[in-house]
N, C-alpha and C positions, 0 to 999 in steps of 0.2 A: 173505349180502346179500339184501335184500328184492327181490321182483319189482317192476320199475319200467318204466313206459312214458312216454316224453316225446313229446308231439305239438305241432307248431307248424303252425297253420293260417294260410295266407297268401293274401291276395287282392291282385291287381295290376291296375291299370287300364292295359291295353295299347292302349286306343283314343285317339282324338284329342281327346275332350271329357271334362270332369269327370263323374264317376259317384258316386252315393250308394250306399254299401255297408254291410253289417253282416257281421262275421265270427262264425260260429257253430261250436260243436263239441258233440258229445254222446257220452256213454259209457253203454252199457247193461250191466246185469248181470241174470242170470236166477236170482232167488231162488226157493225153494220156494213162498213166499207173499209177494207184493209188499207186502201190507198189514202184514206183520210186520217189514219193514225199518226199522231205527232210523237216524235221520239227525241230524247235527249240522252246523250251518253257522256259520262265522266268516268275517270278511273275508279273502279269499284262500284259503279252504279249505272243502271239503265232505267229510264223512265219512259213508259208508253202511256199515251192518253187517247182514249176513244171519244172524239167529240160527239158522236151519236148518242152514247150512253152517259157521257160525263165521267166515266170511270178512269182513274189513273192507277196504273200498276207500276210499282217500283221494285226492281231486283237489285239487291245489295250483296256484294261478294268481296272477298279479299283479292284485290287486283294482282297481288303477287302469285296467286294460285292459277291465274287465267292467262292463257296465250291468245285466245280468240273470244271476243264478245261481239255478237252480231244480232241485228234485228232483221227478220225476214217477213215478207207479206205474201200471202197466197190466197187467191180466190178461185183457183182451179179445183181445189178439193174442199170447198166450203170456205167461208170467210174466216181467215186466220191471220193473226199477227203473232210472231213468235220471238222470244228471247232465247238465244242459244249461247252457251258457255262451254269452253273446251280448255283443258289443261295442256301444257306442253307434253310432248312425248316423254314418258318416264320409263326408266328401266327398273323393274322391281325384282329383287332377289327373292328366293324362296322365303315365304313367311312375311314378306314386306307388303305394305298396303299404301294406297294413296287416297286422298279425300278432296272433294270439291264441295264447299258449303255455300249455300245461297239462301237469302231470306227475301220473301216476297211480301209486299203489302198492297192492299187495294183500297182506294179511297175515292169517294165521289167529289174530287177536287181538281182544279186546273193545275197544270204545271206552272210553277212560279218562275 
């Protein structure tokens, strides 16, 4: 069975007044060279492959929950390639909540 991590990010308005919120999540990997990371994006899926290690990380999410899905690379603060997801701005009434779910898998396989 492939390594899998499921994450559910939840924000809840516990106050007495409406609040505007975004739910965000980020996953970082540490490739040997962030500029060599290969990416593929489809609705509901981002795939990153690190040619140096041969590791492929796939992030799957409900496209309807996400306003922004992006891949960033950074070698200024250590070698890093990141998947970032963000919901649209949501107005939550008292007691309401919003959720962003994502499932990550990591495999030693090439992007097909």
